[in-house]
C-alpha positions, 0 to 999 in steps of 0.5 A: 276761721275757727270755732271759740271755745268755752262759750255758753253755747256750743257745750249744749250740743247733744245735751238738749231734749232734741232730735235733730236740731242742735246735735251739734253747735259752732259760736263764733263771737263774732262772724260776719254773717252765720248764714255764710259759714252754715252754707259752708257746712250744707255744701260739705254735707256735715250733720243735720241740724247743725247750729251756728251761733254769734254773739255778734254778727259784722255783715248780717244779711236780710231779705234782699241781701239788707243788712240785718244789724246784730250787736251783742245783747242779740242772737244770731244763729243758722241752722242747717237743714236737708228737707224735701223740696216741698217743705222747702216753702214752709222753713220761713214758717218754722222759723217765724214759729218757733220765734212766737214761741220762744218768745211767748214763753219768757211772758210776750203777749202780744206778738205776731207775725207780718207777712212773709217773715219779720215777728213784731211785737204790737207794732214792733219789730224784734226778729227775722228770718231769712231761709236761703237754699240750694236747689239741683235737680229737683234734689235739696242740696242744703237749707237754711233757716236763719233766724234773728231775735232781738234779746238785749240788745241796746236799742240806741244802735239802731237807726231808722228803720222801716218797722220800729224795732224793739228787744225782748228784754224792752217787751217785759221789762227785765234781761233775759239769759241767753242761754234759756232764749238759745235753748228754747229756740232750739228745742221750739225749731226742732219740734217744727221741723221735726213735725215738718220733715213727717209731713206735717203742714206748718201752714195753718199755724203761720196762717193763724198768726199773720197780723197781715191777713185782713189788713189793708196792705201796701206792698211796695215791689220795686218802683211799683206799689200794690194797694189793697187788701192782704186776704189770704195765702197761698199753700206755700206761702204767697200773699194773695192780694185783693186790690181795689178794683176788685181783681186778687193778685198773689204777691211772692216777695215784697215788703209790706206796709200796715195800713 
């Protein structure tokens, strides 16, 4: 598959004020999934910080292999990383914090992170983060941060979802320049990822923006639901849930509903 040229993104490669992220950019007008292309590039050991961006995804994925809708007006990107194994758990934090900083730059005020990987404006989802990695013999072959943001998306194309969707344009009342959002997102991700590579943990920043903590939640795990108080998170980002019995359990994966 050949990447398109003459777009608003790929010409930015190497021109942004970044150290790692955005030194190389592949743009596709339409693509099944940016994650798939980034994985291929990772297996080929392409340049760290390489960005794959699509104008529209037809087979985007969220957590647990769920379909992630990326219509025109949304920003779908995947970033190729080569972190240490100990840093992989914080990549989702990097992605979520990058999105938060980006949308707040454009005027959003009431945003936060719903554990583990959703960025909400109010009680509506504007972005999802997905991290994929391959680790062999304690060495990270590659890791990918996938970020999808509803920028100017038409909300009428979304069917009923677990968390109601919104867009950046809806939140601030006007359309936003997609190139400007892309540039700011890449700059923010570069800063946070560079910090992570320099062994500066993102945990405290991420934890401070979690709207889940201190609230009663329901964690859906297959056919079993757990209800309790979201007390805290572990150093690797797992949720510490205090059940009604007082017992505390560690949740590494699951869908969380806020009460």
